[in-house]
Biopython code that builds the backbone (N, CA, C, O; Angstrom):
import numpy as np
from Bio.PDB.StructureBuilder import StructureBuilder

atoms = [
    (1, "MET", "N", (1.006, -1.314, 0.163)),
    (1, "MET", "CA", (0.012, -0.322, 0.214)),
    (1, "MET", "C", (0.945, 1.845, -0.070)),
    (1, "MET", "O", (1.304, 2.458, 0.936)),
    (2, "THR", "N", (1.018, 2.146, -0.741)),
    (2, "THR", "CA", (1.004, 3.501, -1.050)),
    (2, "THR", "C", (0.918, 4.027, 0.296)),
    (2, "THR", "O", (0.430, 3.379, 1.222)),
    (3, "SER", "N", (1.691, 5.954, 0.487)),
    (3, "SER", "CA", (1.274, 6.257, 1.321)),
    (3, "SER", "C", (1.252, 7.765, 0.713)),
    (3, "SER", "O", (1.610, 7.944, -0.451)),
    (4, "PHE", "N", (0.920, 8.602, 1.345)),
    (4, "PHE", "CA", (1.072, 10.108, 0.924)),
    (4, "PHE", "C", (3.353, 10.506, 1.454)),
    (4, "PHE", "O", (4.371, 10.111, 2.022)),
    (5, "PRO", "N", (2.867, 11.266, 0.850)),
    (5, "PRO", "CA", (4.141, 11.848, 0.880)),
    (5, "PRO", "C", (3.849, 12.788, 2.028)),
    (5, "PRO", "O", (2.815, 13.430, 2.213)),
    (6, "THR", "N", (5.352, 12.742, 3.037)),
    (6, "THR", "CA", (5.253, 14.042, 4.208)),
    (6, "THR", "C", (6.325, 15.281, 3.785)),
    (6, "THR", "O", (7.484, 15.375, 3.381)),
    (7, "VAL", "N", (5.280, 16.110, 4.112)),
    (7, "VAL", "CA", (6.225, 17.979, 3.942)),
    (7, "VAL", "C", (7.526, 17.470, 3.729)),
    (7, "VAL", "O", (8.225, 17.894, 2.808)),
    (8, "ASP", "N", (8.005, 16.352, 4.726)),
    (8, "ASP", "CA", (9.742, 16.573, 4.268)),
    (8, "ASP", "C", (10.288, 15.558, 3.315)),
    (8, "ASP", "O", (11.463, 15.200, 3.392)),
    (9, "ASP", "N", (9.370, 15.033, 2.316)),
    (9, "ASP", "CA", (9.535, 14.553, 1.473)),
    (9, "ASP", "C", (9.449, 14.912, 0.371)),
    (9, "ASP", "O", (9.953, 14.224, -0.517)),
    (10, "LEU", "N", (8.624, 16.393, 0.003)),
    (10, "LEU", "CA", (8.228, 17.048, -0.796)),
    (10, "LEU", "C", (9.751, 17.839, -1.504)),
    (10, "LEU", "O", (10.534, 18.460, -0.785)),
    (11, "THR", "N", (9.909, 17.704, -2.675)),
    (11, "THR", "CA", (10.797, 18.458, -2.652)),
    (11, "THR", "C", (10.420, 19.731, -3.345)),
    (11, "THR", "O", (9.247, 19.763, -3.717)),
    (12, "PRO", "N", (11.224, 20.893, -3.629)),
    (12, "PRO", "CA", (11.244, 22.670, -3.227)),
    (12, "PRO", "C", (10.104, 23.004, -5.073)),
    (12, "PRO", "O", (9.459, 23.965, -5.494)),
    (13, "ALA", "N", (10.402, 21.683, -5.586)),
    (13, "ALA", "CA", (9.180, 21.818, -6.845)),
    (13, "ALA", "C", (7.621, 21.623, -6.619)),
    (13, "ALA", "O", (6.688, 22.375, -6.903)),
    (14, "MET", "N", (7.636, 20.366, -6.012)),
    (14, "MET", "CA", (6.403, 20.068, -5.600)),
    (14, "MET", "C", (5.729, 21.001, -4.445)),
    (14, "MET", "O", (4.504, 21.114, -4.397)),
    (15, "LEU", "N", (6.613, 21.690, -3.483)),
    (15, "LEU", "CA", (6.094, 22.120, -2.401)),
    (15, "LEU", "C", (5.407, 23.358, -3.259)),
    (15, "LEU", "O", (4.203, 23.523, -3.060)),
    (16, "SER", "N", (6.179, 24.395, -4.357)),
    (16, "SER", "CA", (5.377, 25.151, -4.742)),
    (16, "SER", "C", (4.581, 24.747, -5.702)),
    (16, "SER", "O", (3.594, 25.469, -5.847)),
    (17, "ALA", "N", (4.650, 23.972, -6.313)),
    (17, "ALA", "CA", (3.150, 23.989, -7.485)),
    (17, "ALA", "C", (1.837, 23.753, -7.153)),
    (17, "ALA", "O", (0.704, 23.818, -7.628)),
    (18, "THR", "N", (2.874, 23.234, -5.410)),
    (18, "THR", "CA", (1.374, 22.667, -4.648)),
    (18, "THR", "C", (0.686, 24.086, -4.214)),
    (18, "THR", "O", (-0.462, 24.489, -4.403)),
    (19, "VAL", "N", (1.997, 24.803, -3.450)),
    (19, "VAL", "CA", (1.681, 26.224, -3.052)),
    (19, "VAL", "C", (0.480, 27.081, -4.432)),
    (19, "VAL", "O", (-0.603, 27.664, -4.383)),
    (20, "ALA", "N", (1.185, 26.814, -5.219)),
    (20, "ALA", "CA", (0.644, 27.875, -6.361)),
    (20, "ALA", "C", (-0.780, 27.129, -6.906)),
    (20, "ALA", "O", (-1.472, 27.922, -7.545)),
    (21, "ALA", "N", (-1.236, 26.066, -6.813)),
    (21, "ALA", "CA", (-2.571, 25.306, -7.438)),
    (21, "ALA", "C", (-3.285, 26.185, -6.520)),
    (21, "ALA", "O", (-4.020, 26.969, -7.120)),
    (22, "VAL", "N", (-3.299, 26.323, -4.979)),
    (22, "VAL", "CA", (-4.222, 26.126, -4.122)),
    (22, "VAL", "C", (-4.201, 27.645, -4.312)),
    (22, "VAL", "O", (-5.340, 28.079, -4.137)),
    (23, "LEU", "N", (-3.436, 28.491, -4.569)),
    (23, "LEU", "CA", (-3.177, 29.591, -4.302)),
    (23, "LEU", "C", (-4.473, 30.154, -5.983)),
    (23, "LEU", "O", (-5.311, 31.017, -6.245)),
    (24, "SER", "N", (-3.882, 29.083, -6.568)),
    (24, "SER", "CA", (-4.681, 29.452, -7.874)),
    (24, "SER", "C", (-6.790, 28.984, -7.752)),
    (24, "SER", "O", (-7.612, 29.382, -8.578)),
    (25, "LEU", "N", (-6.944, 28.573, -7.178)),
    (25, "LEU", "CA", (-7.997, 28.314, -6.570)),
    (25, "LEU", "C", (-8.840, 28.958, -5.285)),
    (25, "LEU", "O", (-10.052, 28.895, -5.081)),
    (26, "VAL", "N", (-8.076, 29.431, -4.695)),
    (26, "VAL", "CA", (-8.125, 31.363, -3.465)),
    (26, "VAL", "C", (-8.424, 32.025, -4.847)),
    (26, "VAL", "O", (-9.647, 31.934, -4.952)),
    (27, "PHE", "N", (-8.053, 32.496, -5.696)),
    (27, "PHE", "CA", (-8.427, 33.555, -6.787)),
    (27, "PHE", "C", (-9.677, 32.923, -7.629)),
    (27, "PHE", "O", (-10.044, 33.519, -8.642)),
    (28, "ARG", "N", (-10.145, 32.072, -7.339)),
    (28, "ARG", "CA", (-10.842, 31.401, -8.090)),
    (28, "ARG", "C", (-12.308, 30.838, -7.516)),
    (28, "ARG", "O", (-13.396, 30.623, -8.051)),
    (29, "TYR", "N", (-11.738, 30.697, -6.032)),
    (29, "TYR", "CA", (-13.074, 30.649, -4.914)),
    (29, "TYR", "C", (-13.682, 31.572, -3.956)),
    (29, "TYR", "O", (-14.800, 32.029, -3.720)),
    (30, "VAL", "N", (-12.444, 31.664, -3.482)),
    (30, "VAL", "CA", (-12.349, 32.040, -1.801)),
    (30, "VAL", "C", (-13.173, 33.690, -2.728)),
    (30, "VAL", "O", (-12.831, 34.334, -3.720)),
    (31, "PRO", "N", (-15.032, 33.878, -1.161)),
    (31, "PRO", "CA", (-15.409, 34.519, -1.421)),
    (31, "PRO", "C", (-14.881, 36.373, -2.275)),
    (31, "PRO", "O", (-15.330, 36.706, -3.371)),
    (32, "GLY", "N", (-13.918, 37.266, -1.456)),
    (32, "GLY", "CA", (-13.403, 38.297, -1.585)),
    (32, "GLY", "C", (-12.645, 37.981, -2.552)),
    (32, "GLY", "O", (-12.946, 38.448, -3.651)),
    (33, "ALA", "N", (-11.034, 36.805, -2.410)),
    (33, "ALA", "CA", (-10.365, 37.583, -3.288)),
    (33, "ALA", "C", (-10.707, 37.249, -5.023)),
    (33, "ALA", "O", (-10.291, 37.820, -6.031)),
    (34, "ALA", "N", (-11.682, 36.025, -4.845)),
    (34, "ALA", "CA", (-12.721, 35.784, -5.948)),
    (34, "ALA", "C", (-13.545, 36.792, -7.217)),
    (34, "ALA", "O", (-13.677, 36.843, -8.440)),
    (35, "ASP", "N", (-14.099, 37.741, -5.562)),
    (35, "ASP", "CA", (-14.887, 38.885, -6.600)),
    (35, "ASP", "C", (-13.660, 39.966, -7.163)),
    (35, "ASP", "O", (-13.608, 40.538, -8.252)),
    (36, "TRP", "N", (-12.793, 40.022, -6.125)),
    (36, "TRP", "CA", (-11.672, 41.032, -6.659)),
    (36, "TRP", "C", (-10.553, 40.836, -7.607)),
    (36, "TRP", "O", (-10.052, 41.632, -8.401)),
    (37, "PHE", "N", (-10.248, 39.491, -7.327)),
    (37, "PHE", "CA", (-9.626, 39.178, -9.142)),
    (37, "PHE", "C", (-10.557, 39.877, -9.965)),
    (37, "PHE", "O", (-10.477, 40.973, -10.519)),
    (38, "SER", "N", (-11.826, 38.658, -9.913)),
    (38, "SER", "CA", (-12.603, 39.007, -11.658)),
    (38, "SER", "C", (-13.033, 40.285, -12.074)),
    (38, "SER", "O", (-13.300, 40.748, -13.183)),
    (39, "GLY", "N", (-13.039, 40.853, -10.667)),
    (39, "GLY", "CA", (-12.747, 42.676, -12.015)),
    (39, "GLY", "C", (-11.558, 43.319, -12.296)),
    (39, "GLY", "O", (-11.598, 44.521, -12.559)),
    (40, "LEU", "N", (-10.643, 42.804, -12.288)),
    (40, "LEU", "CA", (-9.380, 43.005, -12.927)),
    (40, "LEU", "C", (-9.420, 42.709, -14.057)),
    (40, "LEU", "O", (-10.082, 41.736, -14.419)),
    (41, "PRO", "N", (-8.711, 43.478, -14.928)),
    (41, "PRO", "CA", (-8.384, 43.144, -16.385)),
    (41, "PRO", "C", (-7.613, 42.199, -16.618)),
    (41, "PRO", "O", (-6.655, 42.063, -15.857)),
    (42, "VAL", "N", (-7.824, 41.076, -17.952)),
    (42, "VAL", "CA", (-7.076, 40.652, -17.961)),
    (42, "VAL", "C", (-5.765, 40.246, -18.102)),
    (42, "VAL", "O", (-5.207, 39.203, -17.762)),
    (43, "THR", "N", (-5.387, 41.182, -18.629)),
    (43, "THR", "CA", (-3.771, 41.563, -18.368)),
    (43, "THR", "C", (-3.151, 41.322, -17.102)),
    (43, "THR", "O", (-2.147, 40.631, -16.931)),
    (44, "HIS", "N", (-4.116, 42.220, -15.798)),
    (44, "HIS", "CA", (-3.857, 42.443, -14.884)),
    (44, "HIS", "C", (-3.847, 41.215, -14.179)),
    (44, "HIS", "O", (-2.807, 40.994, -13.558)),
    (45, "LYS", "N", (-4.503, 40.586, -14.133)),
    (45, "LYS", "CA", (-4.634, 39.414, -13.766)),
    (45, "LYS", "C", (-3.730, 38.364, -13.852)),
    (45, "LYS", "O", (-3.674, 37.585, -12.901)),
    (46, "GLN", "N", (-2.861, 38.164, -15.017)),
    (46, "GLN", "CA", (-1.893, 37.418, -15.291)),
    (46, "GLN", "C", (-0.750, 37.942, -14.853)),
    (46, "GLN", "O", (0.123, 37.110, -14.611)),
    (47, "LEU", "N", (-0.488, 39.030, -14.681)),
    (47, "LEU", "CA", (0.357, 39.662, -14.379)),
    (47, "LEU", "C", (1.005, 39.805, -12.666)),
    (47, "LEU", "O", (2.172, 39.742, -12.279)),
    (48, "PHE", "N", (-0.395, 40.038, -11.815)),
    (48, "PHE", "CA", (-0.867, 40.060, -10.836)),
    (48, "PHE", "C", (-0.342, 38.349, -10.408)),
    (48, "PHE", "O", (0.734, 38.257, -9.817)),
    (49, "MET", "N", (-1.039, 37.189, -10.689)),
    (49, "MET", "CA", (-0.590, 35.655, -10.877)),
    (49, "MET", "C", (0.706, 35.159, -11.251)),
    (49, "MET", "O", (1.052, 33.994, -11.055)),
    (50, "LEU", "N", (1.586, 36.238, -11.912)),
    (50, "LEU", "CA", (2.762, 35.793, -12.646)),
    (50, "LEU", "C", (3.759, 36.111, -11.462)),
    (50, "LEU", "O", (4.727, 35.442, -11.103)),
    (51, "GLY", "N", (3.251, 37.376, -10.914)),
    (51, "GLY", "CA", (4.022, 38.023, -9.605)),
    (51, "GLY", "C", (4.185, 37.546, -8.654)),
    (51, "GLY", "O", (5.388, 37.501, -8.396)),
    (52, "VAL", "N", (3.328, 36.952, -7.619)),
    (52, "VAL", "CA", (2.833, 36.517, -6.562)),
    (52, "VAL", "C", (2.953, 34.979, -6.139)),
    (52, "VAL", "O", (2.975, 34.527, -4.995)),
    (53, "THR", "N", (3.035, 34.189, -7.533)),
    (53, "THR", "CA", (3.342, 33.256, -7.783)),
    (53, "THR", "C", (4.962, 32.653, -8.303)),
    (53, "THR", "O", (5.300, 31.469, -8.308)),
    (54, "SER", "N", (5.761, 33.770, -8.697)),
    (54, "SER", "CA", (6.926, 33.714, -8.784)),
    (54, "SER", "C", (7.927, 34.018, -7.525)),
    (54, "SER", "O", (9.022, 33.475, -7.387)),
    (55, "ALA", "N", (7.113, 35.403, -6.240)),
    (55, "ALA", "CA", (6.822, 35.737, -5.265)),
    (55, "ALA", "C", (7.490, 34.250, -4.518)),
    (55, "ALA", "O", (8.663, 33.934, -4.320)),
    (56, "LEU", "N", (6.434, 33.657, -4.271)),
    (56, "LEU", "CA", (6.298, 32.116, -3.653)),
    (56, "LEU", "C", (7.270, 31.176, -4.114)),
    (56, "LEU", "O", (7.919, 30.489, -3.325)),
    (57, "ALA", "N", (7.393, 31.118, -5.261)),
    (57, "ALA", "CA", (8.672, 30.171, -5.760)),
    (57, "ALA", "C", (9.749, 30.316, -5.356)),
    (57, "ALA", "O", (10.290, 29.414, -4.717)),
    (58, "ALA", "N", (10.583, 31.899, -5.701)),
    (58, "ALA", "CA", (11.749, 31.803, -5.552)),
    (58, "ALA", "C", (11.334, 31.844, -3.857)),
    (58, "ALA", "O", (12.398, 31.878, -3.239)),
    (59, "ALA", "N", (10.638, 31.848, -3.291)),
    (59, "ALA", "CA", (11.023, 32.168, -1.668)),
    (59, "ALA", "C", (10.807, 30.996, -1.386)),
    (59, "ALA", "O", (11.693, 30.747, -0.568)),
    (60, "ILE", "N", (9.971, 29.732, -1.573)),
    (60, "ILE", "CA", (11.106, 29.041, -1.321)),
    (60, "ILE", "C", (12.137, 27.859, -1.603)),
    (60, "ILE", "O", (12.375, 26.853, -0.934)),
    (61, "GLY", "N", (12.720, 28.341, -2.916)),
    (61, "GLY", "CA", (13.987, 27.821, -3.832)),
    (61, "GLY", "C", (15.108, 28.871, -2.578)),
    (61, "GLY", "O", (15.865, 28.321, -1.778)),
    (62, "LEU", "N", (15.009, 29.812, -2.649)),
    (62, "LEU", "CA", (15.729, 31.023, -1.813)),
    (62, "LEU", "C", (15.847, 30.838, -0.216)),
    (62, "LEU", "O", (16.666, 31.448, 0.473)),
    (63, "TYR", "N", (14.705, 29.704, 0.377)),
    (63, "TYR", "CA", (15.244, 28.817, 1.532)),
    (63, "TYR", "C", (15.924, 27.432, 1.366)),
    (63, "TYR", "O", (16.821, 27.015, 2.098)),
    (64, "ILE", "N", (15.426, 26.823, 0.394)),
    (64, "ILE", "CA", (16.938, 25.685, -0.008)),
    (64, "ILE", "C", (18.046, 26.402, -0.175)),
    (64, "ILE", "O", (18.935, 25.582, 0.056)),
    (65, "PHE", "N", (18.614, 27.541, -0.462)),
    (65, "PHE", "CA", (19.921, 28.327, -0.897)),
    (65, "PHE", "C", (20.417, 28.528, 0.416)),
    (65, "PHE", "O", (21.506, 28.025, 0.691)),
    (66, "ALA", "N", (19.838, 29.137, 1.220)),
    (66, "ALA", "CA", (19.839, 29.356, 2.625)),
    (66, "ALA", "C", (19.934, 27.936, 3.409)),
    (66, "ALA", "O", (21.065, 28.271, 3.761)),
    (67, "GLN", "N", (19.820, 26.993, 3.846)),
    (67, "GLN", "CA", (20.178, 25.657, 4.416)),
    (67, "GLN", "C", (20.739, 25.469, 3.452)),
    (67, "GLN", "O", (21.170, 24.355, 3.750)),
    (68, "ASN", "N", (21.206, 25.689, 2.246)),
    (68, "ASN", "CA", (22.474, 24.226, 1.948)),
    (68, "ASN", "C", (23.803, 24.535, 1.113)),
    (68, "ASN", "O", (24.787, 23.882, 0.766)),
    (69, "GLY", "N", (23.198, 26.299, 0.907)),
    (69, "GLY", "CA", (24.402, 26.647, 0.472)),
    (69, "GLY", "C", (23.870, 27.362, -1.552)),
    (69, "GLY", "O", (22.804, 27.344, -2.166)),
    (70, "PHE", "N", (24.929, 27.751, -1.819)),
    (70, "PHE", "CA", (25.033, 28.208, -3.429)),
    (70, "PHE", "C", (25.566, 26.827, -4.360)),
    (70, "PHE", "O", (26.548, 26.140, -4.077)),
    (71, "SER", "N", (24.764, 26.649, -5.387)),
    (71, "SER", "CA", (25.542, 25.829, -6.339)),
    (71, "SER", "C", (24.534, 25.997, -7.565)),
    (71, "SER", "O", (23.311, 26.044, -7.696)),
    (72, "SER", "N", (25.470, 26.052, -8.261)),
    (72, "SER", "CA", (24.833, 25.676, -9.606)),
    (72, "SER", "C", (23.735, 24.874, -10.255)),
    (72, "SER", "O", (23.108, 25.275, -11.236)),
    (73, "GLU", "N", (23.505, 23.533, -9.560)),
    (73, "GLU", "CA", (22.659, 22.349, -9.219)),
    (73, "GLU", "C", (21.291, 23.255, -8.365)),
    (73, "GLU", "O", (20.252, 23.262, -9.025)),
    (74, "ARG", "N", (21.248, 23.708, -7.522)),
    (74, "ARG", "CA", (20.320, 24.550, -7.103)),
    (74, "ARG", "C", (20.018, 25.436, -7.429)),
    (74, "ARG", "O", (18.970, 25.855, -6.938)),
    (75, "LEU", "N", (20.726, 26.294, -8.458)),
    (75, "LEU", "CA", (20.082, 27.812, -9.239)),
    (75, "LEU", "C", (19.224, 26.995, -10.343)),
    (75, "LEU", "O", (18.225, 27.557, -10.791)),
    (76, "TRP", "N", (19.576, 25.633, -10.830)),
    (76, "TRP", "CA", (18.829, 24.726, -12.279)),
    (76, "TRP", "C", (17.408, 24.258, -10.855)),
    (76, "TRP", "O", (16.234, 24.458, -11.166)),
    (77, "ASN", "N", (17.725, 23.694, -9.477)),
    (77, "ASN", "CA", (16.214, 23.265, -8.454)),
    (77, "ASN", "C", (15.486, 24.863, -8.827)),
    (77, "ASN", "O", (14.303, 24.720, -9.135)),
    (78, "LEU", "N", (15.961, 26.353, -8.859)),
    (78, "LEU", "CA", (15.515, 27.450, -8.474)),
    (78, "LEU", "C", (14.833, 27.351, -9.362)),
    (78, "LEU", "O", (13.645, 27.316, -9.042)),
    (79, "LEU", "N", (15.098, 27.261, -10.751)),
    (79, "LEU", "CA", (14.029, 27.701, -12.319)),
    (79, "LEU", "C", (12.952, 26.995, -12.295)),
    (79, "LEU", "O", (11.772, 27.331, -12.388)),
    (80, "PHE", "N", (13.821, 25.226, -12.064)),
    (80, "PHE", "CA", (12.299, 24.628, -11.967)),
    (80, "PHE", "C", (11.388, 24.827, -11.706)),
    (80, "PHE", "O", (10.295, 24.988, -12.249)),
    (81, "THR", "N", (12.101, 24.840, -10.063)),
    (81, "THR", "CA", (10.805, 25.021, -8.984)),
    (81, "THR", "C", (9.874, 26.547, -9.401)),
    (81, "THR", "O", (8.728, 26.647, -8.961)),
    (82, "LEU", "N", (10.374, 27.500, -10.127)),
    (82, "LEU", "CA", (9.472, 28.335, -10.472)),
    (82, "LEU", "C", (8.821, 28.211, -12.041)),
    (82, "LEU", "O", (7.965, 28.897, -12.600)),
    (83, "TYR", "N", (9.436, 27.288, -12.405)),
    (83, "TYR", "CA", (8.330, 26.916, -14.002)),
    (83, "TYR", "C", (7.241, 25.621, -13.569)),
    (83, "TYR", "O", (6.261, 25.215, -14.193)),
    (84, "ALA", "N", (7.817, 25.143, -12.245)),
    (84, "ALA", "CA", (6.746, 24.249, -11.163)),
    (84, "ALA", "C", (5.851, 24.761, -11.298)),
    (84, "ALA", "O", (4.920, 24.389, -12.011)),
    (85, "ALA", "N", (5.922, 26.079, -10.429)),
    (85, "ALA", "CA", (4.751, 26.628, -9.741)),
    (85, "ALA", "C", (3.710, 27.419, -10.426)),
    (85, "ALA", "O", (2.534, 27.481, -10.069)),
    (86, "LEU", "N", (4.366, 28.167, -11.687)),
    (86, "LEU", "CA", (3.748, 29.008, -12.999)),
    (86, "LEU", "C", (3.211, 27.653, -13.684)),
    (86, "LEU", "O", (2.408, 27.930, -14.574)),
    (87, "THR", "N", (3.432, 26.170, -13.521)),
    (87, "THR", "CA", (2.598, 25.361, -14.655)),
    (87, "THR", "C", (1.442, 25.002, -13.894)),
    (87, "THR", "O", (0.391, 24.601, -14.393)),
    (88, "ALA", "N", (1.674, 25.163, -12.604)),
    (88, "ALA", "CA", (0.265, 24.004, -11.745)),
    (88, "ALA", "C", (-0.374, 25.490, -11.499)),
    (88, "ALA", "O", (-1.552, 25.455, -11.854)),
    (89, "ASN", "N", (0.005, 26.812, -11.003)),
    (89, "ASN", "CA", (-1.142, 27.455, -11.182)),
    (89, "ASN", "C", (-1.625, 27.904, -12.714)),
    (89, "ASN", "O", (-2.450, 28.815, -12.785)),
    (90, "GLN", "N", (-1.303, 27.499, -13.523)),
    (90, "GLN", "CA", (-2.387, 28.133, -14.313)),
    (90, "GLN", "C", (-2.727, 26.782, -15.052)),
    (90, "GLN", "O", (-3.350, 27.042, -16.081)),
    (91, "VAL", "N", (-2.515, 25.298, -14.865)),
    (91, "VAL", "CA", (-3.041, 24.743, -15.741)),
    (91, "VAL", "C", (-4.598, 24.301, -14.902)),
    (91, "VAL", "O", (-5.692, 23.856, -15.249)),
    (92, "THR", "N", (-3.909, 24.741, -13.569)),
    (92, "THR", "CA", (-5.510, 24.779, -12.219)),
    (92, "THR", "C", (-6.096, 25.592, -12.398)),
    (92, "THR", "O", (-7.202, 25.265, -12.830)),
    (93, "TYR", "N", (-5.914, 26.896, -12.263)),
    (93, "TYR", "CA", (-7.052, 28.208, -13.470)),
    (93, "TYR", "C", (-7.714, 27.407, -14.171)),
    (93, "TYR", "O", (-8.719, 26.839, -13.741)),
    (94, "GLN", "N", (-7.170, 27.218, -15.551)),
    (94, "GLN", "CA", (-7.896, 27.203, -16.569)),
    (94, "GLN", "C", (-8.535, 25.786, -16.387)),
    (94, "GLN", "O", (-9.518, 25.617, -17.109)),
    (95, "PHE", "N", (-8.264, 24.933, -15.740)),
    (95, "PHE", "CA", (-9.201, 23.490, -15.662)),
    (95, "PHE", "C", (-10.290, 23.569, -14.948)),
    (95, "PHE", "O", (-11.409, 23.411, -15.438)),
    (96, "VAL", "N", (-10.100, 23.791, -13.873)),
    (96, "VAL", "CA", (-11.337, 24.345, -12.717)),
    (96, "VAL", "C", (-11.819, 26.052, -13.296)),
    (96, "VAL", "O", (-11.246, 27.140, -13.227)),
    (97, "LYS", "N", (-12.941, 25.674, -13.780)),
    (97, "LYS", "CA", (-13.873, 27.090, -13.650)),
    (97, "LYS", "C", (-15.002, 26.735, -13.190)),
    (97, "LYS", "O", (-15.758, 25.777, -13.029)),
    (98, "ARG", "N", (-14.785, 28.484, -12.934)),
    (98, "ARG", "CA", (-15.974, 28.419, -11.823)),
    (98, "ARG", "C", (-17.473, 29.057, -12.680)),
    (98, "ARG", "O", (-17.591, 29.959, -13.509)),
    (99, "ALA", "N", (-18.658, 27.970, -11.934)),
    (99, "ALA", "CA", (-19.826, 27.229, -12.090)),
    (99, "ALA", "C", (-20.062, 29.226, -12.233)),
    (99, "ALA", "O", (-19.377, 30.080, -11.671)),
    (100, "ARG", "N", (-21.002, 29.394, -12.975)),
    (100, "ARG", "CA", (-21.737, 31.192, -12.618)),
    (100, "ARG", "C", (-23.524, 30.655, -12.412)),
    (100, "ARG", "O", (-24.394, 31.489, -12.164)),
]
sb = StructureBuilder()
sb.init_structure("model")
sb.init_model(0)
sb.init_chain("A")
sb.init_seg("    ")
for serial, (resi, resn, name, xyz) in enumerate(atoms, 1):
    if name == "N":
        sb.init_residue(resn, " ", resi, " ")
    sb.init_atom(name, np.array(xyz, "f"), 0.0, 1.0, " ", f" {name:<3s}", serial, name[0])
structure = sb.get_structure()
């Protein structure tokens, strides 16, 4: 029987993708945030999600730098973490349509 990974088992990319997907759901369904977000023009929505998701992924990746030091491998992991977060955020937002 397989078990779910614990937080300690998650890689930075997995953690940032999960956080980015939850962020997308918050701005799709949470009443105050969804109402505010739906009132923005499309370009502002895109830039806002890009900025917030990038900041969260960078914070998670930089935390790993702070723990383990800098290396070129960790830099590539930081870039992959950003890619995973942005992909998860956009896929979740597009896949989960809000009922009207």
